[in-house]
C-alpha positions in Angstrom: 86.5 89.8 84.5 85.5 86.8 86.5 85.7 86.8 90.3 88.5 84.7 91.8 88.8 83.4 95.4 92.3 83.0 96.7 92.9 80.3 99.3 95.8 81.6 101.5 96.4 85.2 102.6 100.0 84.8 103.6 103.1 85.9 101.6 102.4 83.8 98.5 98.7 84.5 98.7 99.3 88.2 98.7 101.8 87.9 95.7 99.1 86.0 93.8 96.5 88.6 94.7 98.8 91.4 93.5 99.2 89.5 90.1 95.4 89.3 90.0 94.9 93.0 90.7 97.6 94.0 88.1 96.1 91.7 85.4 93.0 91.8 83.4 91.8 88.2 83.6 90.3 88.1 87.1 88.7 90.3 89.8 89.7 89.6 93.4 86.6 88.3 95.2 88.5 87.8 98.5 90.5 85.3 100.5 90.0 82.2 102.5 92.6 81.7 105.3 92.9 79.8 108.5 94.0 83.0 110.2 90.4 84.1 110.2 88.6 85.5 112.3 91.7 87.3 113.5 92.6 88.2 109.9 89.6 90.0 108.3 91.0 91.8 105.3 94.0 92.3 103.1 94.3 95.6 101.3 90.6 96.2 101.7 89.6 92.8 100.2 87.8 90.5 102.7 89.0 87.3 104.3 85.7 85.5 104.3 86.5 82.6 106.5 88.7 79.6 107.1 89.3 76.5 104.9 86.9 74.5 107.0 83.9 75.6 104.9 85.3 75.8 101.4 82.1 74.6 99.7 80.0 77.4 101.2 82.4 80.0 99.7 81.1 79.4 96.1 78.6 82.2 96.6 81.5 84.6 96.3 83.2 83.0 93.2 83.1 79.8 91.1 86.8 80.0 90.4 89.6 79.7 93.0 93.3 79.2 93.3 95.3 77.8 96.3 98.1 80.3 96.9 100.1 78.5 99.6 103.7 77.6 99.1 103.7 74.3 101.0 103.3 71.7 98.2 101.4 69.1 100.3 99.0 71.6 101.8 98.5 73.2 98.4 97.6 69.8 96.9 95.2 68.9 99.7 93.3 72.2 99.4 93.4 72.0 95.6 91.6 68.6 95.8 89.1 70.0 98.3 88.2 72.9 96.0 87.6 70.5 93.1 85.4 68.3 95.3 83.4 71.5 96.3 82.8 72.2 92.6 85.2 75.1 92.1 87.0 75.7 88.8 90.7 75.9 89.5 92.2 79.1 88.0 95.7 79.7 86.8 97.2 83.1 87.6 100.0 84.6 85.4 101.5 87.8 86.6 101.4 90.4 83.7 105.2 90.8 84.0 105.8 87.1 83.5 106.7 85.7 80.0 104.9 82.5 79.1 105.4 80.9 75.7 102.1 80.4 73.7 103.3 76.9 73.1 103.7 76.1 76.8 101.0 74.1 78.6 99.8 75.1 82.0 97.7 72.9 84.3 94.8 74.1 86.5 95.7 76.1 89.6 99.2 77.2 88.5 100.8 80.5 89.6 103.5 82.1 87.4 104.9 85.1 89.2 106.6 88.4 88.2 109.7 88.1 86.1 109.2 84.3 85.6 109.8 82.7 82.2 108.1 79.6 80.9 109.7 78.5 77.6 108.4 76.9 74.5 106.7 73.6 74.9 107.3 73.5 78.6 104.6 71.8 80.7 103.4 72.9 84.1 101.2 70.3 85.9 98.3 71.1 88.2 99.0 73.5 91.1 102.6 74.2 90.0 104.3 77.4 91.2 107.0 79.3 89.1 108.0 82.0 91.5 109.5 85.5 90.9 112.4 85.4 88.4 112.3 81.6 88.0 113.0 80.0 84.6 111.4 76.9 83.1 113.2 76.6 79.8 112.1 74.9 76.6 110.7 71.4 76.9 110.9 71.3 80.7 108.3 69.6 82.8 107.2 70.6 86.2 104.9 67.9 87.5 101.8 68.4 89.6 102.4 70.6 92.7 106.1 71.2 91.8 107.5 74.5 93.1 110.3 76.7 91.7 111.4 79.2 94.3 112.6 82.7 93.4 115.4 82.7 90.8 115.4 78.9 90.4 116.3 77.7 86.9 115.5 74.6 84.9 117.6 74.2 81.7 116.0 72.7 78.6 114.4 69.3 79.0 114.7 69.1 82.8 112.0 67.5 84.9 110.9 68.6 88.4 108.9 65.6 89.9 105.5 65.8 91.6 105.6 67.9 94.7 109.3 68.6 94.4 110.7 71.9 95.5 113.6 73.9 94.1 114.3 76.5 96.7 115.6 80.0 95.8 118.4 80.0 93.3 118.5 76.2 92.7 119.4 75.1 89.2 118.9 72.0 87.0 121.1 71.3 84.0 119.8 70.1 80.7 117.7 67.0 80.9 118.2 66.5 84.6 115.3 64.8 86.4 114.4 65.4 90.1 112.4 62.7 91.9 108.9 63.4 93.3 108.9 65.1 96.7 112.6 65.9 96.5 113.9 69.3 97.9 116.8 71.2 96.4 118.5 73.5 98.9 118.9 77.2 98.1 121.6 77.6 95.4 122.0 73.8 94.9 122.8 72.8 91.3 122.3 69.4 89.8 123.7 68.2 86.5 126.0 71.3 86.0 129.7 70.9 85.5 131.7 72.2 88.4 134.9 74.1 87.4 
């Protein structure tokens, strides 16, 4: 297993760390978080510093993932990791279902209970959170984010940096603009009865 550095030790960072610890693809090298030096460890794994010195953290691991829910922050740190020479890892929780015909970009996180259907495409740094569904032929553009229980029906498109909050839903073929935010439980393109 290759060592993996997780940028972010908050809620999403810990969820990604748990997926790493439960899986067989990576070993957890530690965290980088701006809560350092007050935050020194998570579950016995070290927080080795803040994001100010990302390049110097390559001694711990050559692979990293940004595990921060905020799309703009995640994208900025993702770019900084690339500039520092890190390989961006994709983490898939062992209890997620991902079609072998889906395509996942670098730095994605697919969490417990999530489903990514056939020929779906996840761009760089996308998050498919717990219980979320990206159905067949859907596209989540770079740094898009599906909250817990969010659902995209076949052929739907979530624009770059867009966020579907918990329980939001997109009907078949619906497209969401870049940077748009769907409120919890909001539905677009579904018939109202």
